[in-house]
C-alpha positions as CSV (number, residue, x, y, z in Angstrom):
1,M,132.7,37.1,153.5
2,N,129.7,39.3,152.8
3,R,130.1,42.9,151.8
4,I,127.4,45.6,151.4
5,V,128.4,49.0,150.0
6,K,126.1,52.0,150.0
7,S,127.3,55.1,148.2
8,G,125.8,58.5,148.7
9,Y,124.5,57.6,152.1
10,P,123.3,60.7,154.1
11,V,125.5,61.2,157.1
12,E,122.3,62.0,159.1
13,K,121.2,58.4,158.8
14,L,124.3,57.0,160.4
15,P,124.2,56.0,164.1
16,E,125.4,58.8,166.4
17,D,128.8,57.1,167.1
18,L,129.6,56.8,163.4
19,R,128.6,60.3,162.4
20,A,130.7,62.0,165.2
21,G,133.1,64.3,163.6
22,L,131.5,64.3,160.2
23,P,129.9,67.5,158.8
24,A,126.2,67.6,158.6
25,G,124.7,67.4,155.1
26,V,127.4,65.4,153.5
27,K,127.0,62.0,151.8
28,V,129.3,59.1,152.7
29,Q,130.1,55.6,151.4
30,V,129.3,53.0,154.0
31,T,130.8,49.5,153.7
32,V,129.7,46.7,155.9
33,E,131.6,43.4,155.9
34,T,131.1,40.3,157.8
35,D,133.8,37.7,158.4
36,S,131.5,35.3,160.2
37,P,132.1,31.7,159.0
38,A,128.4,31.0,159.6
39,V,127.4,33.4,156.9
40,A,129.8,31.8,154.4
41,T,128.4,28.3,155.4
42,D,124.8,29.6,154.9
43,E,125.7,30.9,151.4
44,A,127.4,27.6,150.5
45,S,124.5,25.6,151.6
46,R,122.1,27.8,149.6
47,L,124.3,27.3,146.6
48,D,124.3,23.6,147.2
49,E,120.5,23.7,147.2
50,V,120.5,25.5,143.8
51,F,122.8,22.9,142.3
52,K,120.7,20.1,143.7
53,R,117.6,21.6,142.0
54,T,119.3,22.1,138.7
55,P,118.0,19.6,136.2
56,D,120.6,17.0,135.0
57,R,120.2,18.1,131.4
58,L,121.6,21.6,132.5
59,R,124.5,20.3,134.6
60,R,128.0,20.5,133.2
61,S,131.3,19.2,134.5
62,S,134.2,21.6,134.9
63,A,135.9,19.9,131.9
64,D,132.8,20.5,129.8
65,L,132.7,24.1,130.8
66,A,136.4,24.6,130.0
67,N,135.8,23.0,126.5
68,L,132.8,25.3,125.9
69,L,134.9,28.4,126.9
70,D,137.8,27.2,124.7
71,H,135.4,26.8,121.8
72,D,133.9,30.2,122.3
73,R,137.3,31.8,122.6
74,D,138.5,30.2,119.5
75,A,135.3,31.2,117.6
76,W,135.9,34.8,118.5
77,G,139.6,34.6,117.4
78,G,141.1,34.6,120.9
């Protein structure tokens, strides 16, 4: 799911049907969400492309990442 949040958005910029009943001159928070599976699929495919372009020397397995995190946590006394 994608989410866009705009805070302090002038009510005058809203479409007429959305600003109905709101006082002029106020600022609102606008949240737009999409639940379209196509959007999620597009994002996943872009992420796959990023991973494909990542050089082998920079790739890490989930076990390697867990070990690195454990090491860092232990080094910081966690």
